C-alpha positions in Angstrom: -31.6 -13.3 215.3 -34.8 -11.5 216.2 -34.3 -7.7 216.4 -37.7 -6.3 215.4 -41.2 -7.5 215.9 -44.9 -6.5 215.9 -47.4 -6.6 218.8 -50.9 -5.4 218.0 -53.1 -7.9 219.7 -55.0 -6.5 222.7 -53.7 -7.6 226.1 -57.1 -9.1 227.0 -56.8 -11.4 224.0 -53.2 -12.2 224.8 -54.2 -13.1 228.4 -56.8 -15.5 227.1 -54.3 -17.2 224.7 -51.7 -17.4 227.5 -54.0 -18.9 230.2 -54.4 -15.7 232.3 -58.0 -15.5 233.3 -58.1 -12.9 236.1 -58.4 -9.3 234.8 -56.2 -7.9 237.6 -53.3 -10.0 236.1 -53.3 -8.0 232.9 -55.1 -4.7 233.6 -51.9 -2.8 234.3 -50.5 -3.6 230.9 -53.8 -3.0 229.2 -54.1 0.5 230.6 -51.0 1.7 228.8 -51.0 -0.7 225.8 -50.6 0.7 222.3 -50.0 -1.4 219.1 -46.4 -1.4 218.2 -45.5 -2.3 214.6 -41.7 -1.8 215.0 -40.7 -3.1 218.4 -36.9 -2.7 218.9 -34.4 -3.6 221.6 -34.6 -1.4 224.7 -38.3 -0.8 224.1 -40.8 -1.7 226.9 -42.5 -5.0 225.8 -45.2 -7.3 227.1 -44.2 -10.6 228.7 -46.1 -13.4 230.4 -44.4 -14.3 233.7 -45.2 -16.8 236.4 -43.9 -16.1 240.0 -44.6 -17.0 243.5 -46.0 -14.0 245.4 -43.4 -12.3 247.5 -44.9 -13.0 250.9 -46.6 -16.3 250.0 -46.6 -19.4 252.2 -44.3 -22.2 251.2 -46.0 -24.5 248.7 -48.3 -21.8 247.4 -49.2 -21.7 243.7 -47.3 -19.4 241.4 -49.2 -16.5 239.8 -49.2 -15.9 236.1 -49.6 -12.3 234.8 -48.8 -10.0 231.9 -46.3 -7.3 232.8 -44.1 -4.8 231.0 -40.4 -5.5 230.8 -37.5 -3.9 228.9 -36.3 -5.8 225.9 -32.6 -6.6 226.4 -31.7 -8.7 229.4 -29.7 -7.1 232.2 -28.2 -9.8 234.5 -28.6 -9.2 238.3 -24.8 -9.0 238.6 -24.4 -6.3 235.9 -22.8 -3.1 237.0 -24.7 -1.1 234.4 -28.0 -1.5 232.7 -26.4 -0.6 229.3 -25.3 -4.3 228.9 -28.9 -5.0 228.0 -28.6 -3.1 224.8 -26.8 -6.0 223.2 -28.5 -8.9 225.0 -31.9 -8.9 223.3 -31.3 -12.5 222.0 -29.9 -15.6 223.6 -28.8 -18.6 221.4 -30.6 -21.8 222.5 -27.4 -23.8 221.7 -25.5 -22.1 224.5 -28.1 -20.8 226.9 -27.3 -23.4 229.5 -23.6 -22.4 229.5 -23.5 -18.6 229.3 -23.2 -16.9 232.6 -25.6 -14.2 231.5 -28.4 -16.6 230.8 -28.0 -20.0 232.5 -29.6 -19.1 235.8 -32.5 -17.3 234.2 -33.1 -20.4 231.9 -33.5 -22.6 234.9 -35.6 -20.2 237.1 -36.9 -17.2 235.2 -38.5 -18.1 231.9 -41.2 -16.1 230.2 -43.2 -15.9 227.0 -43.0 -12.8 224.9 -46.1 -12.6 222.6 -45.7 -11.2 219.1 -48.0 -11.0 216.0 -45.0 -11.6 213.8 -41.4 -10.5 213.4 -39.2 -8.9 210.7 -36.1 -10.4 209.2 -33.9 -9.1 206.4 -32.9 -11.1 203.4 -29.4 -10.3 202.0 -29.0 -11.2 198.3 -25.7 -12.1 196.8 -23.8 -9.5 195.0 -21.1 -6.8 195.5 -23.7 -4.2 196.8 -26.7 -6.1 198.0 -29.8 -4.2 199.2 -31.4 -6.0 202.2 -35.1 -6.8 201.7 -37.2 -6.9 204.9 -39.8 -9.7 205.3 -42.6 -10.0 207.8 -42.9 -13.5 209.3 -46.1 -14.5 211.1 -48.3 -17.4 212.2 -50.3 -18.7 209.2 -53.4 -18.9 211.5 -53.2 -15.3 212.5 -52.6 -16.2 216.2 -49.9 -14.4 218.2 -46.6 -16.2 218.4 -45.3 -17.2 221.8 -41.5 -16.4 221.8 -39.5 -18.3 224.4 -37.9 -15.7 226.7 -35.9 -15.3 229.8 -36.2 -12.4 232.3 -34.2 -10.9 235.1 -34.5 -8.3 237.8 -31.7 -5.8 238.2 -31.2 -3.6 241.2 -30.6 0.0 240.4 -27.8 1.2 242.8 -28.8 4.8 242.4 -32.1 4.3 244.1 -31.6 3.8 247.9 -35.0 2.4 248.8 -35.2 -1.2 247.6 -38.9 -1.2 248.3 -39.3 1.5 245.6 -40.6 -0.3 242.4 -38.3 2.0 240.4 -35.3 0.4 242.1 -35.9 -2.8 240.1 -35.5 -3.1 236.3 -37.4 -6.0 234.8 -35.7 -7.0 231.5 -36.0 -9.9 229.1 -34.3 -11.6 226.1 -35.7 -13.8 223.3 -34.2 -17.2 222.6 -33.2 -17.9 219.0 -32.4 -21.1 217.1 -31.4 -22.2 213.6 -34.1 -21.4 211.1 -36.2 -24.3 209.8 -37.9 -25.0 206.5 -37.9 -22.2 204.0 -37.1 -19.6 206.6 -33.4 -20.3 206.2 -33.6 -18.7 202.8 -34.3 -15.4 204.5 -32.1 -15.7 207.5 -30.2 -18.4 209.3 -31.7 -17.7 212.8 -35.3 -17.4 214.1 -36.9 -16.9 217.5 -37.8 -20.0 219.5 -41.5 -20.5 219.7 -43.1 -22.2 222.7 -45.9 -24.7 221.7 -49.2 -24.0 223.3 -49.3 -27.4 225.0 -46.1 -26.5 226.8 -46.9 -23.0 228.1 -47.5 -24.3 231.6 -44.3 -26.2 232.0 -42.2 -23.4 230.3 -43.6 -20.7 232.7 -43.5 -22.8 235.8 -40.8 -21.3 238.1 -40.5 -24.6 240.0 -39.7 -26.6 236.8 -35.9 -26.5 236.6 -34.7 -27.4 240.1 -34.2 -31.1 239.5 -31.4 -33.0 237.8 -32.0 -33.3 234.1 -34.4 -30.4 234.0 -32.3 -28.4 231.6 -32.6 -31.2 229.0 -36.3 -31.5 229.7 -36.7 -27.7 229.2 -34.9 -27.9 225.9 -37.1 -30.8 224.9 -40.2 -28.7 225.5 -38.9 -26.2 222.8 -38.0 -28.9 220.3 -41.7 -29.5 219.8 -42.0 -26.0 218.4 -39.2 -26.2 216.0 -41.3 -26.3 212.9 -44.1 -23.8 213.3 -46.5 -23.0 210.4 -45.2 -19.5 209.5 -46.0 -17.4 206.5 -43.7 -14.8 205.0 -44.0 -11.8 202.7 -41.8 -8.9 201.7 -42.6 -5.5 203.2 -41.5 -1.9 202.7 -38.0 -0.9 203.7 -39.6 1.8 205.8 -39.4 -0.8 208.7 -35.6 -0.3 208.6 -36.0 2.9 210.7 -37.4 2.5 214.2 -38.9 6.0 213.8 -41.5 4.4 211.5 -44.4 2.7 213.3 -47.8 1.9 211.9 -49.9 -0.8 210.2 -48.5 0.1 206.8 -45.3 -1.6 207.8 -47.0 -5.0 207.6 -48.7 -4.5 204.2 -47.3 -7.0 201.7 -45.0 -5.3 199.2 -46.4 -5.6 195.6 -44.1 -7.2 193.0 -42.7 -4.7 190.5 
């Protein structure tokens, strides 16, 4: 499970890490960006998405950009956007089978950057107090969470050309925890290896027979990332708390 994370890296740096060289492909996100130390489901989040331009000629190259999406995937067939409140994660083990995710997995993949995420360790005992941990890349680089995105048409807005008529939303793929992470929690976000950014984001990769297995194979290479962990203040438990103090290591008593 991944239900809270941190994003503080500037969009220009994220764009560089994600292979987005043209400023116009991340400027819109940069204009409104503020570091968020307690990102929660239904929040607007940053995602790297690659799509063919709407009026492009057949065979034209897809364009990669950073854009803002809502965390919590709303399938195109959903009657109400509220369904997204519970769909902020998708299990990699069943993503090719679940109606809510399987089409997006084949055609609408994204990368959701994060400087780290929180997970709660639950000790044994009759009244255990959960201890939050911050989990991040040992190198300090942003993590590249494997995500899926969808566009949902808001039926209350008549003009389909109105940008507000379309809700962009996303979910984060999760998998079984590896290494020492399983001592904190049994699930972790799937991380896309840098070498596979292009294939994962390519909207044309996924139309052939066997591509689902190939896509899953791309993610297998990122199954054992070099992640560091440390306990942090329980202040992170409340989404109302948001600041750099949330990622300060908790001193041992």
